[in-house]
C-alpha positions in Angstrom: 5.9 -47.8 -5.7 5.9 -44.7 -3.4 6.3 -44.4 0.4 3.0 -44.4 2.4 2.8 -42.7 5.6 1.2 -44.8 8.4 -2.3 -44.0 9.7 -2.3 -42.1 13.0 -4.4 -42.5 16.1 -5.0 -39.7 18.6 -2.5 -41.4 20.9 0.2 -41.4 18.3 -0.3 -37.8 17.4 -0.1 -36.8 21.1 3.1 -38.8 21.4 4.8 -37.2 18.4 3.7 -33.7 19.5 5.3 -34.3 22.9 8.5 -35.4 21.2 8.4 -32.2 19.1 8.2 -30.1 22.2 4.5 -29.4 22.3 2.4 -29.4 25.4 -1.3 -29.7 25.9 -2.5 -26.2 26.6 -6.3 -26.7 26.9 -9.3 -28.7 25.8 -12.7 -27.8 24.7 -15.0 -30.7 24.2 -13.3 -33.3 22.1 -10.7 -30.9 20.7 -7.3 -30.4 22.4 -5.1 -27.5 21.8 -1.4 -28.3 21.8 1.1 -25.4 22.0 4.7 -25.3 21.0 7.4 -23.5 19.0 8.7 -24.5 15.6 11.6 -22.6 14.0 11.1 -19.8 16.5 7.4 -19.4 15.9 4.6 -20.2 18.4 2.3 -22.8 17.0 -1.1 -24.3 18.1 -2.1 -27.7 16.9 -5.8 -28.8 17.3 -6.1 -32.5 18.0 -9.6 -34.2 17.8 -9.8 -37.0 20.3 -12.2 -38.9 18.0 -14.9 -41.3 19.4 -12.7 -44.4 19.8 -9.1 -44.9 20.7 -8.7 -47.3 17.8 -9.9 -44.8 15.2 -7.4 -43.1 12.9 -7.3 -39.7 11.2 -8.0 -39.2 7.5 -5.2 -37.8 5.3 -6.8 -34.3 5.2 -6.9 -34.0 8.9 -3.4 -35.3 9.3 -2.2 -32.7 6.8 -4.0 -30.0 8.7 -2.2 -30.9 11.9 1.1 -31.1 10.0 0.6 -27.6 8.6 -0.4 -26.2 12.1 2.7 -27.7 13.6 5.0 -25.8 11.2 6.9 -29.1 10.5 7.2 -30.8 7.2 5.3 -34.0 6.8 8.6 -35.9 7.0 9.7 -34.1 10.2 6.2 -34.7 11.7 6.3 -38.5 11.1 9.9 -38.8 12.1 8.8 -37.9 15.7 7.1 -41.3 15.8 10.4 -43.1 16.1 
């Protein structure tokens, strides 16, 4: 049995981005742009605020945010703790 990463809500993604040193730079409609630096490189992560605070992101959208952040999936989720 393999490890499953937990589902993420917009609030959890914002929290882990803050812990990773990202700051909200701007917002256009329901999309927020979070800016930070990972391994010496400037990164922009787009966070969709979704319709409801209880909704969660699908696996593809989470992977997109992980890739944008420049962190590994393990590093990304580690910021939740």
